[in-house]
Every structure is written in C-alpha cells, then in structure tokens.
PDB file of N, CA, C and O in Angstrom:
ATOM      1  N   UNK A   1      74.257  72.377   8.211  1.00  0.00           N
ATOM      2  CA  UNK A   1      74.541  72.552   9.626  1.00  0.00           C
ATOM      3  C   UNK A   1      75.830  71.813   9.978  1.00  0.00           C
ATOM      4  O   UNK A   1      76.026  70.665   9.580  1.00  0.00           O
ATOM      5  N   UNK A   2      76.703  72.479  10.724  1.00  0.00           N
ATOM      6  CA  UNK A   2      77.982  71.905  11.112  1.00  0.00           C
ATOM      7  C   UNK A   2      77.822  71.200  12.462  1.00  0.00           C
ATOM      8  O   UNK A   2      77.287  71.790  13.400  1.00  0.00           O
ATOM      9  N   UNK A   3      78.281  69.940  12.572  1.00  0.00           N
ATOM     10  CA  UNK A   3      78.143  69.235  13.840  1.00  0.00           C
ATOM     11  C   UNK A   3      79.009  69.873  14.930  1.00  0.00           C
ATOM     12  O   UNK A   3      80.105  70.368  14.668  1.00  0.00           O
ATOM     13  N   UNK A   4      78.492  69.845  16.140  1.00  0.00           N
ATOM     14  CA  UNK A   4      79.213  70.387  17.291  1.00  0.00           C
ATOM     15  C   UNK A   4      79.986  69.239  17.940  1.00  0.00           C
ATOM     16  O   UNK A   4      79.459  68.138  18.095  1.00  0.00           O
ATOM     17  N   UNK A   5      81.228  69.502  18.315  1.00  0.00           N
ATOM     18  CA  UNK A   5      82.052  68.450  18.904  1.00  0.00           C
ATOM     19  C   UNK A   5      81.584  68.111  20.315  1.00  0.00           C
ATOM     20  O   UNK A   5      80.917  68.906  20.977  1.00  0.00           O
ATOM     21  N   UNK A   6      81.946  66.927  20.748  1.00  0.00           N
ATOM     22  CA  UNK A   6      81.641  66.493  22.117  1.00  0.00           C
ATOM     23  C   UNK A   6      82.337  67.416  23.113  1.00  0.00           C
ATOM     24  O   UNK A   6      81.802  67.687  24.188  1.00  0.00           O
ATOM     25  N   UNK A   7      83.535  67.901  22.758  1.00  0.00           N
ATOM     26  CA  UNK A   7      84.261  68.834  23.617  1.00  0.00           C
ATOM     27  C   UNK A   7      83.436  70.099  23.832  1.00  0.00           C
ATOM     28  O   UNK A   7      83.269  70.553  24.963  1.00  0.00           O
ATOM     29  N   UNK A   8      82.925  70.660  22.751  1.00  0.00           N
ATOM     30  CA  UNK A   8      82.126  71.887  22.848  1.00  0.00           C
ATOM     31  C   UNK A   8      80.854  71.667  23.657  1.00  0.00           C
ATOM     32  O   UNK A   8      80.497  72.489  24.501  1.00  0.00           O
ATOM     33  N   UNK A   9      80.172  70.550  23.393  1.00  0.00           N
ATOM     34  CA  UNK A   9      78.941  70.254  24.128  1.00  0.00           C
ATOM     35  C   UNK A   9      79.209  70.106  25.619  1.00  0.00           C
ATOM     36  O   UNK A   9      78.464  70.627  26.449  1.00  0.00           O
ATOM     37  N   UNK A  10      80.277  69.391  25.949  1.00  0.00           N
ATOM     38  CA  UNK A  10      80.593  69.137  27.354  1.00  0.00           C
ATOM     39  C   UNK A  10      80.977  70.434  28.069  1.00  0.00           C
ATOM     40  O   UNK A  10      80.494  70.707  29.168  1.00  0.00           O
ATOM     41  N   UNK A  11      81.844  71.230  27.445  1.00  0.00           N
ATOM     42  CA  UNK A  11      82.258  72.484  28.067  1.00  0.00           C
ATOM     43  C   UNK A  11      81.059  73.433  28.198  1.00  0.00           C
ATOM     44  O   UNK A  11      80.933  74.133  29.203  1.00  0.00           O
ATOM     45  N   UNK A  12      80.197  73.459  27.207  1.00  0.00           N
ATOM     46  CA  UNK A  12      78.990  74.291  27.284  1.00  0.00           C
ATOM     47  C   UNK A  12      78.110  73.874  28.456  1.00  0.00           C
ATOM     48  O   UNK A  12      77.571  74.721  29.168  1.00  0.00           O
ATOM     49  N   UNK A  13      77.966  72.567  28.652  1.00  0.00           N
ATOM     50  CA  UNK A  13      77.165  72.073  29.776  1.00  0.00           C
ATOM     51  C   UNK A  13      77.811  72.456  31.108  1.00  0.00           C
ATOM     52  O   UNK A  13      77.119  72.840  32.051  1.00  0.00           O
ATOM     53  N   UNK A  14      79.138  72.350  31.180  1.00  0.00           N
ATOM     54  CA  UNK A  14      79.843  72.745  32.405  1.00  0.00           C
ATOM     55  C   UNK A  14      79.666  74.235  32.687  1.00  0.00           C
ATOM     56  O   UNK A  14      79.457  74.640  33.830  1.00  0.00           O
ATOM     57  N   UNK A  15      79.751  75.043  31.632  1.00  0.00           N
ATOM     58  CA  UNK A  15      79.565  76.493  31.786  1.00  0.00           C
ATOM     59  C   UNK A  15      78.157  76.805  32.284  1.00  0.00           C
ATOM     60  O   UNK A  15      77.975  77.635  33.174  1.00  0.00           O
ATOM     61  N   UNK A  16      77.176  76.141  31.711  1.00  0.00           N
ATOM     62  CA  UNK A  16      75.792  76.364  32.134  1.00  0.00           C
ATOM     63  C   UNK A  16      75.608  75.982  33.594  1.00  0.00           C
ATOM     64  O   UNK A  16      74.963  76.699  34.359  1.00  0.00           O
ATOM     65  N   UNK A  17      76.179  74.847  33.972  1.00  0.00           N
ATOM     66  CA  UNK A  17      76.070  74.385  35.361  1.00  0.00           C
ATOM     67  C   UNK A  17      76.712  75.373  36.335  1.00  0.00           C
ATOM     68  O   UNK A  17      76.193  75.625  37.422  1.00  0.00           O
ATOM     69  N   UNK A  18      77.868  75.931  35.913  1.00  0.00           N
ATOM     70  CA  UNK A  18      78.603  76.852  36.777  1.00  0.00           C
ATOM     71  C   UNK A  18      78.117  78.295  36.651  1.00  0.00           C
ATOM     72  O   UNK A  18      78.505  79.153  37.444  1.00  0.00           O
ATOM     73  N   UNK A  19      77.266  78.565  35.650  1.00  0.00           N
ATOM     74  CA  UNK A  19      76.793  79.928  35.433  1.00  0.00           C
ATOM     75  C   UNK A  19      77.893  80.862  34.954  1.00  0.00           C
ATOM     76  O   UNK A  19      77.923  82.039  35.313  1.00  0.00           O
ATOM     77  N   UNK A  20      78.810  80.317  34.127  1.00  0.00           N
ATOM     78  CA  UNK A  20      79.938  81.102  33.622  1.00  0.00           C
ATOM     79  C   UNK A  20      79.897  81.150  32.101  1.00  0.00           C
ATOM     80  O   UNK A  20      79.472  80.200  31.444  1.00  0.00           O
ATOM     81  N   UNK A  21      80.347  82.274  31.558  1.00  0.00           N
ATOM     82  CA  UNK A  21      80.407  82.447  30.106  1.00  0.00           C
ATOM     83  C   UNK A  21      81.869  82.475  29.657  1.00  0.00           C
ATOM     84  O   UNK A  21      82.786  82.488  30.478  1.00  0.00           O
ATOM     85  N   UNK A  22      82.065  82.483  28.351  1.00  0.00           N
ATOM     86  CA  UNK A  22      83.424  82.604  27.811  1.00  0.00           C
ATOM     87  C   UNK A  22      84.057  83.912  28.270  1.00  0.00           C
ATOM     88  O   UNK A  22      85.260  83.964  28.527  1.00  0.00           O
ATOM     89  N   UNK A  23      83.255  84.967  28.373  1.00  0.00           N
ATOM     90  CA  UNK A  23      83.773  86.253  28.858  1.00  0.00           C
ATOM     91  C   UNK A  23      84.254  86.147  30.299  1.00  0.00           C
ATOM     92  O   UNK A  23      85.229  86.801  30.670  1.00  0.00           O
ATOM     93  N   UNK A  24      83.594  85.342  31.110  1.00  0.00           N
ATOM     94  CA  UNK A  24      84.000  85.133  32.496  1.00  0.00           C
ATOM     95  C   UNK A  24      85.283  84.300  32.573  1.00  0.00           C
ATOM     96  O   UNK A  24      86.195  84.610  33.339  1.00  0.00           O
ATOM     97  N   UNK A  25      85.333  83.247  31.773  1.00  0.00           N
ATOM     98  CA  UNK A  25      86.420  82.278  31.865  1.00  0.00           C
ATOM     99  C   UNK A  25      87.721  82.721  31.209  1.00  0.00           C
ATOM    100  O   UNK A  25      88.803  82.463  31.736  1.00  0.00           O
ATOM    101  N   UNK A  26      87.621  83.381  30.073  1.00  0.00           N
ATOM    102  CA  UNK A  26      88.815  83.692  29.277  1.00  0.00           C
ATOM    103  C   UNK A  26      89.923  84.379  30.070  1.00  0.00           C
ATOM    104  O   UNK A  26      91.060  83.909  30.027  1.00  0.00           O
ATOM    105  N   UNK A  27      89.651  85.474  30.797  1.00  0.00           N
ATOM    106  CA  UNK A  27      90.743  86.116  31.525  1.00  0.00           C
ATOM    107  C   UNK A  27      91.348  85.227  32.616  1.00  0.00           C
ATOM    108  O   UNK A  27      92.526  85.355  32.950  1.00  0.00           O
ATOM    109  N   UNK A  28      90.538  84.338  33.161  1.00  0.00           N
ATOM    110  CA  UNK A  28      91.029  83.457  34.223  1.00  0.00           C
ATOM    111  C   UNK A  28      91.941  82.360  33.692  1.00  0.00           C
ATOM    112  O   UNK A  28      92.750  81.801  34.433  1.00  0.00           O
ATOM    113  N   UNK A  29      91.805  82.053  32.396  1.00  0.00           N
ATOM    114  CA  UNK A  29      92.656  81.009  31.819  1.00  0.00           C
ATOM    115  C   UNK A  29      93.692  81.576  30.853  1.00  0.00           C
ATOM    116  O   UNK A  29      94.432  80.828  30.213  1.00  0.00           O
ATOM    117  N   UNK A  30      93.738  82.901  30.754  1.00  0.00           N
ATOM    118  CA  UNK A  30      94.814  83.551  30.020  1.00  0.00           C
ATOM    119  C   UNK A  30      94.640  83.708  28.527  1.00  0.00           C
ATOM    120  O   UNK A  30      95.628  83.774  27.796  1.00  0.00           O
ATOM    121  N   UNK A  31      93.389  83.770  28.050  1.00  0.00           N
ATOM    122  CA  UNK A  31      93.145  84.006  26.624  1.00  0.00           C
ATOM    123  C   UNK A  31      92.062  85.071  26.474  1.00  0.00           C
ATOM    124  O   UNK A  31      91.358  85.404  27.427  1.00  0.00           O
ATOM    125  N   UNK A  32      91.948  85.585  25.274  1.00  0.00           N
ATOM    126  CA  UNK A  32      90.865  86.519  24.978  1.00  0.00           C
ATOM    127  C   UNK A  32      89.564  85.737  24.795  1.00  0.00           C
ATOM    128  O   UNK A  32      89.598  84.578  24.380  1.00  0.00           O
ATOM    129  N   UNK A  33      88.432  86.346  25.096  1.00  0.00           N
ATOM    130  CA  UNK A  33      87.152  85.654  24.896  1.00  0.00           C
ATOM    131  C   UNK A  33      86.972  85.138  23.465  1.00  0.00           C
ATOM    132  O   UNK A  33      86.447  84.043  23.262  1.00  0.00           O
ATOM    133  N   UNK A  34      87.404  85.918  22.481  1.00  0.00           N
ATOM    134  CA  UNK A  34      87.250  85.469  21.092  1.00  0.00           C
ATOM    135  C   UNK A  34      88.094  84.224  20.815  1.00  0.00           C
ATOM    136  O   UNK A  34      87.668  83.337  20.075  1.00  0.00           O
ATOM    137  N   UNK A  35      89.291  84.157  21.408  1.00  0.00           N
ATOM    138  CA  UNK A  35      90.141  82.971  21.233  1.00  0.00           C
ATOM    139  C   UNK A  35      89.459  81.737  21.820  1.00  0.00           C
ATOM    140  O   UNK A  35      89.444  80.671  21.204  1.00  0.00           O
ATOM    141  N   UNK A  36      88.902  81.893  23.004  1.00  0.00           N
ATOM    142  CA  UNK A  36      88.225  80.781  23.654  1.00  0.00           C
ATOM    143  C   UNK A  36      87.011  80.338  22.833  1.00  0.00           C
ATOM    144  O   UNK A  36      86.786  79.142  22.651  1.00  0.00           O
ATOM    145  N   UNK A  37      86.245  81.285  22.348  1.00  0.00           N
ATOM    146  CA  UNK A  37      85.071  80.950  21.538  1.00  0.00           C
ATOM    147  C   UNK A  37      85.463  80.224  20.254  1.00  0.00           C
ATOM    148  O   UNK A  37      84.768  79.298  19.834  1.00  0.00           O
ATOM    149  N   UNK A  38      86.556  80.626  19.632  1.00  0.00           N
ATOM    150  CA  UNK A  38      87.032  79.939  18.426  1.00  0.00           C
ATOM    151  C   UNK A  38      87.411  78.496  18.729  1.00  0.00           C
ATOM    152  O   UNK A  38      87.149  77.598  17.928  1.00  0.00           O
ATOM    153  N   UNK A  39      88.029  78.274  19.888  1.00  0.00           N
ATOM    154  CA  UNK A  39      88.385  76.909  20.289  1.00  0.00           C
ATOM    155  C   UNK A  39      87.130  76.085  20.553  1.00  0.00           C
ATOM    156  O   UNK A  39      87.038  74.929  20.139  1.00  0.00           O
ATOM    157  N   UNK A  40      86.176  76.682  21.238  1.00  0.00           N
ATOM    158  CA  UNK A  40      84.945  75.957  21.565  1.00  0.00           C
ATOM    159  C   UNK A  40      84.097  75.678  20.325  1.00  0.00           C
ATOM    160  O   UNK A  40      83.349  74.701  20.279  1.00  0.00           O
ATOM    161  N   UNK A  41      84.223  76.544  19.327  1.00  0.00           N
ATOM    162  CA  UNK A  41      83.458  76.358  18.089  1.00  0.00           C
ATOM    163  C   UNK A  41      84.142  75.401  17.112  1.00  0.00           C
ATOM    164  O   UNK A  41      83.560  75.030  16.093  1.00  0.00           O
ATOM    165  N   UNK A  42      85.376  75.004  17.424  1.00  0.00           N
ATOM    166  CA  UNK A  42      86.080  74.072  16.553  1.00  0.00           C
ATOM    167  C   UNK A  42      86.854  74.713  15.426  1.00  0.00           C
ATOM    168  O   UNK A  42      87.247  74.031  14.479  1.00  0.00           O
ATOM    169  N   UNK A  43      87.082  76.012  15.509  1.00  0.00           N
ATOM    170  CA  UNK A  43      87.849  76.707  14.466  1.00  0.00           C
ATOM    171  C   UNK A  43      89.337  76.689  14.739  1.00  0.00           C
ATOM    172  O   UNK A  43      90.136  76.802  13.810  1.00  0.00           O
ATOM    173  N   UNK A  44      89.728  76.547  16.007  1.00  0.00           N
ATOM    174  CA  UNK A  44      91.135  76.412  16.376  1.00  0.00           C
ATOM    175  C   UNK A  44      91.250  75.289  17.399  1.00  0.00           C
ATOM    176  O   UNK A  44      90.276  74.940  18.066  1.00  0.00           O
ATOM    177  N   UNK A  45      92.435  74.735  17.514  1.00  0.00           N
ATOM    178  CA  UNK A  45      92.673  73.623  18.441  1.00  0.00           C
ATOM    179  C   UNK A  45      92.786  74.133  19.877  1.00  0.00           C
ATOM    180  O   UNK A  45      93.533  75.075  20.142  1.00  0.00           O
ATOM    181  N   UNK A  46      92.055  73.521  20.796  1.00  0.00           N
ATOM    182  CA  UNK A  46      92.198  73.907  22.208  1.00  0.00           C
ATOM    183  C   UNK A  46      93.611  73.571  22.691  1.00  0.00           C
ATOM    184  O   UNK A  46      94.080  72.447  22.515  1.00  0.00           O
ATOM    185  N   UNK A  47      94.276  74.536  23.290  1.00  0.00           N
ATOM    186  CA  UNK A  47      95.626  74.311  23.791  1.00  0.00           C
ATOM    187  C   UNK A  47      95.579  73.598  25.136  1.00  0.00           C
ATOM    188  O   UNK A  47      94.558  73.612  25.825  1.00  0.00           O
ATOM    189  N   UNK A  48      96.688  72.981  25.498  1.00  0.00           N
ATOM    190  CA  UNK A  48      96.762  72.295  26.796  1.00  0.00           C
ATOM    191  C   UNK A  48      96.523  73.273  27.939  1.00  0.00           C
ATOM    192  O   UNK A  48      95.879  72.928  28.930  1.00  0.00           O
ATOM    193  N   UNK A  49      97.042  74.498  27.804  1.00  0.00           N
ATOM    194  CA  UNK A  49      96.860  75.498  28.861  1.00  0.00           C
ATOM    195  C   UNK A  49      95.380  75.847  29.022  1.00  0.00           C
ATOM    196  O   UNK A  49      94.878  75.975  30.139  1.00  0.00           O
ATOM    197  N   UNK A  50      94.696  75.997  27.901  1.00  0.00           N
ATOM    198  CA  UNK A  50      93.261  76.319  27.946  1.00  0.00           C
ATOM    199  C   UNK A  50      92.480  75.144  28.535  1.00  0.00           C
ATOM    200  O   UNK A  50      91.581  75.341  29.352  1.00  0.00           O
ATOM    201  N   UNK A  51      92.819  73.939  28.125  1.00  0.00           N
ATOM    202  CA  UNK A  51      92.136  72.754  28.653  1.00  0.00           C
ATOM    203  C   UNK A  51      92.333  72.660  30.163  1.00  0.00           C
ATOM    204  O   UNK A  51      91.382  72.409  30.903  1.00  0.00           O
ATOM    205  N   UNK A  52      93.561  72.860  30.615  1.00  0.00           N
ATOM    206  CA  UNK A  52      93.821  72.823  32.068  1.00  0.00           C
ATOM    207  C   UNK A  52      93.059  73.927  32.782  1.00  0.00           C
ATOM    208  O   UNK A  52      92.505  73.703  33.858  1.00  0.00           O
ATOM    209  N   UNK A  53      93.025  75.121  32.191  1.00  0.00           N
ATOM    210  CA  UNK A  53      92.295  76.233  32.788  1.00  0.00           C
ATOM    211  C   UNK A  53      90.807  75.976  32.862  1.00  0.00           C
ATOM    212  O   UNK A  53      90.167  76.293  33.865  1.00  0.00           O
ATOM    213  N   UNK A  54      90.248  75.400  31.802  1.00  0.00           N
ATOM    214  CA  UNK A  54      88.828  75.068  31.813  1.00  0.00           C
ATOM    215  C   UNK A  54      88.527  74.028  32.888  1.00  0.00           C
ATOM    216  O   UNK A  54      87.534  74.139  33.607  1.00  0.00           O
ATOM    217  N   UNK A  55      89.380  73.027  32.992  1.00  0.00           N
ATOM    218  CA  UNK A  55      89.177  71.996  34.007  1.00  0.00           C
ATOM    219  C   UNK A  55      89.200  72.611  35.406  1.00  0.00           C
ATOM    220  O   UNK A  55      88.374  72.279  36.256  1.00  0.00           O
ATOM    221  N   UNK A  56      90.148  73.504  35.631  1.00  0.00           N
ATOM    222  CA  UNK A  56      90.274  74.153  36.944  1.00  0.00           C
ATOM    223  C   UNK A  56      89.056  75.030  37.238  1.00  0.00           C
ATOM    224  O   UNK A  56      88.453  74.922  38.306  1.00  0.00           O
ATOM    225  N   UNK A  57      88.701  75.885  36.304  1.00  0.00           N
ATOM    226  CA  UNK A  57      87.624  76.849  36.526  1.00  0.00           C
ATOM    227  C   UNK A  57      86.229  76.217  36.543  1.00  0.00           C
ATOM    228  O   UNK A  57      85.308  76.735  37.174  1.00  0.00           O
ATOM    229  N   UNK A  58      86.090  75.087  35.835  1.00  0.00           N
ATOM    230  CA  UNK A  58      84.774  74.453  35.741  1.00  0.00           C
ATOM    231  C   UNK A  58      84.695  73.168  36.572  1.00  0.00           C
ATOM    232  O   UNK A  58      83.730  72.410  36.479  1.00  0.00           O
ATOM    233  N   UNK A  59      85.729  72.942  37.384  1.00  0.00           N
ATOM    234  CA  UNK A  59      85.760  71.790  38.294  1.00  0.00           C
ATOM    235  C   UNK A  59      85.495  70.490  37.538  1.00  0.00           C
ATOM    236  O   UNK A  59      84.567  69.743  37.848  1.00  0.00           O
ATOM    237  N   UNK A  60      86.339  70.246  36.537  1.00  0.00           N
ATOM    238  CA  UNK A  60      86.184  69.070  35.692  1.00  0.00           C
ATOM    239  C   UNK A  60      87.491  68.290  35.628  1.00  0.00           C
ATOM    240  O   UNK A  60      88.541  68.785  36.037  1.00  0.00           O
ATOM    241  N   UNK A  61      87.418  67.088  35.121  1.00  0.00           N
ATOM    242  CA  UNK A  61      88.582  66.214  34.980  1.00  0.00           C
ATOM    243  C   UNK A  61      89.394  66.620  33.752  1.00  0.00           C
ATOM    244  O   UNK A  61      88.907  66.551  32.623  1.00  0.00           O
ATOM    245  N   UNK A  62      90.622  67.040  33.981  1.00  0.00           N
ATOM    246  CA  UNK A  62      91.464  67.507  32.880  1.00  0.00           C
ATOM    247  C   UNK A  62      91.725  66.399  31.865  1.00  0.00           C
ATOM    248  O   UNK A  62      91.796  66.669  30.666  1.00  0.00           O
ATOM    249  N   UNK A  63      91.866  65.172  32.321  1.00  0.00           N
ATOM    250  CA  UNK A  63      92.130  64.066  31.393  1.00  0.00           C
ATOM    251  C   UNK A  63      90.947  63.829  30.460  1.00  0.00           C
ATOM    252  O   UNK A  63      91.131  63.541  29.278  1.00  0.00           O
ATOM    253  N   UNK A  64      89.749  63.949  30.988  1.00  0.00           N
ATOM    254  CA  UNK A  64      88.559  63.776  30.158  1.00  0.00           C
ATOM    255  C   UNK A  64      88.454  64.910  29.132  1.00  0.00           C
ATOM    256  O   UNK A  64      88.142  64.668  27.966  1.00  0.00           O
ATOM    257  N   UNK A  65      88.712  66.139  29.567  1.00  0.00           N
ATOM    258  CA  UNK A  65      88.685  67.265  28.630  1.00  0.00           C
ATOM    259  C   UNK A  65      89.743  67.106  27.541  1.00  0.00           C
ATOM    260  O   UNK A  65      89.485  67.412  26.377  1.00  0.00           O
ATOM    261  N   UNK A  66      90.940  66.627  27.916  1.00  0.00           N
ATOM    262  CA  UNK A  66      91.995  66.412  26.924  1.00  0.00           C
ATOM    263  C   UNK A  66      91.564  65.350  25.915  1.00  0.00           C
ATOM    264  O   UNK A  66      91.823  65.489  24.719  1.00  0.00           O
ATOM    265  N   UNK A  67      90.910  64.291  26.389  1.00  0.00           N
ATOM    266  CA  UNK A  67      90.435  63.237  25.492  1.00  0.00           C
ATOM    267  C   UNK A  67      89.417  63.797  24.501  1.00  0.00           C
ATOM    268  O   UNK A  67      89.507  63.538  23.301  1.00  0.00           O
ATOM    269  N   UNK A  68      88.447  64.568  25.005  1.00  0.00           N
ATOM    270  CA  UNK A  68      87.448  65.164  24.117  1.00  0.00           C
ATOM    271  C   UNK A  68      88.087  66.135  23.134  1.00  0.00           C
ATOM    272  O   UNK A  68      87.738  66.148  21.954  1.00  0.00           O
ATOM    273  N   UNK A  69      89.021  66.945  23.617  1.00  0.00           N
ATOM    274  CA  UNK A  69      89.677  67.935  22.757  1.00  0.00           C
ATOM    275  C   UNK A  69      90.486  67.258  21.654  1.00  0.00           C
ATOM    276  O   UNK A  69      90.596  67.787  20.548  1.00  0.00           O
ATOM    277  N   UNK A  70      91.049  66.096  21.951  1.00  0.00           N
ATOM    278  CA  UNK A  70      91.866  65.396  20.938  1.00  0.00           C
ATOM    279  C   UNK A  70      90.994  64.888  19.788  1.00  0.00           C
ATOM    280  O   UNK A  70      91.508  64.575  18.714  1.00  0.00           O
ATOM    281  N   UNK A  71      89.689  64.805  20.004  1.00  0.00           N
ATOM    282  CA  UNK A  71      88.780  64.316  18.974  1.00  0.00           C
ATOM    283  C   UNK A  71      88.169  65.433  18.125  1.00  0.00           C
ATOM    284  O   UNK A  71      87.414  65.165  17.190  1.00  0.00           O
ATOM    285  N   UNK A  72      88.501  66.691  18.454  1.00  0.00           N
ATOM    286  CA  UNK A  72      87.945  67.821  17.712  1.00  0.00           C
ATOM    287  C   UNK A  72      88.517  67.841  16.301  1.00  0.00           C
ATOM    288  O   UNK A  72      89.731  67.802  16.102  1.00  0.00           O
ATOM    289  N   UNK A  73      87.624  67.902  15.339  1.00  0.00           N
ATOM    290  CA  UNK A  73      88.036  68.056  13.937  1.00  0.00           C
ATOM    291  C   UNK A  73      87.798  69.515  13.565  1.00  0.00           C
ATOM    292  O   UNK A  73      86.670  70.006  13.613  1.00  0.00           O
ATOM    293  N   UNK A  74      88.877  70.199  13.195  1.00  0.00           N
ATOM    294  CA  UNK A  74      88.777  71.622  12.885  1.00  0.00           C
ATOM    295  C   UNK A  74      87.895  71.850  11.672  1.00  0.00           C
ATOM    296  O   UNK A  74      87.848  71.039  10.747  1.00  0.00           O
ATOM    297  N   UNK A  75      87.203  72.967  11.701  1.00  0.00           N
ATOM    298  CA  UNK A  75      86.294  73.338  10.619  1.00  0.00           C
ATOM    299  C   UNK A  75      87.037  74.078   9.534  1.00  0.00           C
ATOM    300  O   UNK A  75      86.438  74.474   8.534  1.00  0.00           O
TER     301      UNK A  75
END
C-alpha cells in the first residue's frame, strides 16, 4: 500500500466539506480532471497555479496548501 500525502488528505477533506469533486474543480482552476487527479495522487507535482486555484475554490489558506504540497514525494 502506498502512503497518501498530507496534501492529498487535506485537499480530499476540503473537497468533501465543499461537496466538490476533481471534475468540478479542474475546469475552474485551468487543468484537466486527470491532471488534477495525478497531482492529488502524488504522481505529478502540484503546480503553484493549481495550488492557488484549489485554495480559492475550496476556501483554504494558500500558504498552508503550498507547505503541504512541498512535502509531496512523487511516486
């Protein structure tokens, strides 16, 4: 089993709270749903634009998301 990053767990919790999916969020932050899912799964690095978009759409602190994203170890 591959460990899930704190970034992924936190964003997943925010999505659940907001009732939004990757399909809902991706067009609003300028990426394809598959690109967003790859970032959330730890297969690609979350970009600053995506992090800012997630913070905006999920009403979260961008600095905290950037900190969590910087700790993601790619699979």
